[in-house]
Structure formats: structure tokens, C-alpha cells
C-alpha positions in Angstrom: -52.7 -13.7 13.7 -50.2 -16.5 14.1 -48.9 -15.8 10.6 -47.3 -12.5 11.7 -45.2 -14.0 14.5 -42.4 -15.6 12.5 -42.0 -12.4 10.6 -41.5 -10.4 13.7 -39.1 -12.9 15.1 -37.2 -12.9 11.9 -36.9 -9.1 11.6 -34.4 -8.3 14.3 -32.2 -11.2 13.1 -32.2 -9.8 9.6 -31.3 -6.3 10.9 -28.6 -7.8 13.0 -26.8 -9.7 10.3 -27.0 -6.7 7.9 -25.6 -4.3 10.5 -22.8 -6.7 11.5 -21.8 -7.3 7.9 -21.9 -3.6 7.2 -19.5 -3.0 10.1 -17.1 -5.6 8.8 -17.3 -4.0 5.3 -16.6 -0.6 6.7 -13.6 -1.9 8.6 -12.1 -3.8 5.7 -12.6 -1.2 3.0 -10.0 1.3 3.7 -9.9 2.7 0.2 -12.3 4.6 -1.9 -11.7 2.4 -4.9 -12.7 -1.3 -5.2 -10.1 -2.5 -7.6 -7.0 -4.3 -6.2 -3.4 -3.4 -6.6 -1.5 -5.5 -9.2 0.6 -8.4 -8.0 3.7 -6.7 -9.4 3.2 -3.5 -7.5 2.3 -5.5 -4.4 5.5 -7.5 -4.6 7.6 -4.3 -5.2 6.2 -2.8 -2.1 6.9 -6.0 -0.1 10.5 -6.1 -1.4 11.0 -2.6 -0.3 8.9 -2.9 2.9 11.7 -2.6 5.4 13.4 0.3 3.7 10.2 2.2 3.1 9.0 1.6 6.6 12.2 3.1 8.0 12.6 5.9 5.5 9.2 7.3 4.6 7.8 10.1 6.6 4.1 9.9 5.9 3.4 13.2 7.5 5.6 14.9 4.9 2.9 15.2 2.2 2.3 11.5 1.8 -0.8 10.9 3.9 -2.5 14.2 2.8 -1.6 13.6 -0.9 -3.1 10.1 -0.9 -6.2 11.3 1.0 -6.7 14.2 -1.4 -6.4 11.9 -4.4 -9.0 9.5 -3.0 -6.5 6.7 -2.5 -7.1 6.4 1.3 -10.2 7.2 3.2 -10.4 9.9 5.9 -10.9 7.2 8.5 -7.7 5.4 7.5 -5.7 8.7 7.5 -7.1 9.6 10.9 -6.4 6.0 12.2 -2.8 6.1 11.1 -2.4 9.5 12.9 -4.1 8.4 16.1 -3.0 4.8 16.4 0.6 5.1 15.5 3.1 7.1 17.6 6.3 6.7 15.6 7.0 7.7 12.0 8.0 4.1 11.3 4.7 2.6 12.7 2.8 5.1 10.6 4.6 4.2 7.4 4.2 0.5 8.3 0.4 0.8 8.7 0.1 2.7 5.5 2.2 0.1 3.6 0.0 -2.7 5.1 -3.1 -0.9 3.9 -2.0 0.3 0.5 -2.4 -3.0 -1.4 -6.1 -2.9 -0.7 -6.5 0.8 -1.7 -7.2 0.3 -5.4 -5.3 -0.4 -8.6 -3.7 3.1 -8.8 -2.5 3.1 -5.1 1.1 2.2 -6.0 1.4 5.0 -8.7 -0.2 7.5 -6.3 2.1 6.5 -3.5 5.1 7.1 -5.8 3.6 10.4 -6.8 3.1 11.3 -3.2 6.8 10.6 -2.5 7.8 12.8 -5.4 5.4 15.6 -4.3 7.0 15.7 -0.9 10.3 16.9 -2.4 12.4 15.2 0.3 15.6 13.7 -1.3 15.0 10.4 0.6 11.5 10.2 -0.8 12.7 11.1 -4.3 15.3 8.2 -4.2 12.7 5.8 -3.0 10.2 6.9 -5.7 12.8 6.3 -8.4 13.7 2.9 -6.9 10.0 1.8 -6.8 9.4 3.0 -10.4 12.6 1.2 -11.6 11.7 -2.0 -9.9 8.1 -1.9 -11.2 9.5 -1.3 -14.8 12.2 -4.0 -14.6 9.9 -6.7 -13.3 7.6 -6.6 -16.2 
């Protein structure tokens, strides 16, 4: 009857909006966790952004460490590897995404730097920790 028509017309629209919003959510949620990084940690990363971007080699333990500790998703890890050609652009992309990767992302990033055992990474990890301590 005529009562069924609007429902049918409505249906594809509903499906449409849910699939499009789902896609947006999938793109924006790069992390496994929903909590946000603290403002303090966010500002420390920003203050060190240039230095971190030029000094961190994310392929030296960092990406895999963050992935294995559920800080970054597999899709983000793969995207960094496929979209970025230089070490600096990889580090930049990771730094851009980290603040939305959960409340523990900063600490895990510092741990990842320490785990890589590179002296440059060790120095950066210490600097980040000192800055985070001193700002409180």
C-alpha cells in the first residue's frame, strides 16, 4: 500500500548517512583508545616538534613499538609507511597523529624512543620527560 512507499524511499538515505559517517569515523580515529592526550603532553610535543621531526627515525622501533602497544592502529602505521618517503615526513605524520592516539600516547612514545636504544632517541626521551615534569 501507499504506507510502505516512504519507508522504502527513506531506507537508502539512512544507509547512506550511516555509511558516510562510519567512513569519517574510521578516518579520524587513528588510535585504538578514545581518550585524548593531555594539554601538557600536547604542548611538550609541539614545543619539540621541529627537533623531533628532524631527529626521530620512526622505523627504528618507534612505529612497531607504538603499534604493538595499541597506541596506533595498523592502518595508521601502514599509512605512515606508504604515504611518507622520507624519515622526516614519517616522523612528522606520526607527531601530527599522536595527540589523538589516547591519553597514554605521550608516555608510550617516550618509551618507544627509549626502547630503540639510539643515543639521539635517548636524549630526546629524557628531554620530553624533563619538560613534561617541569611544566606541571
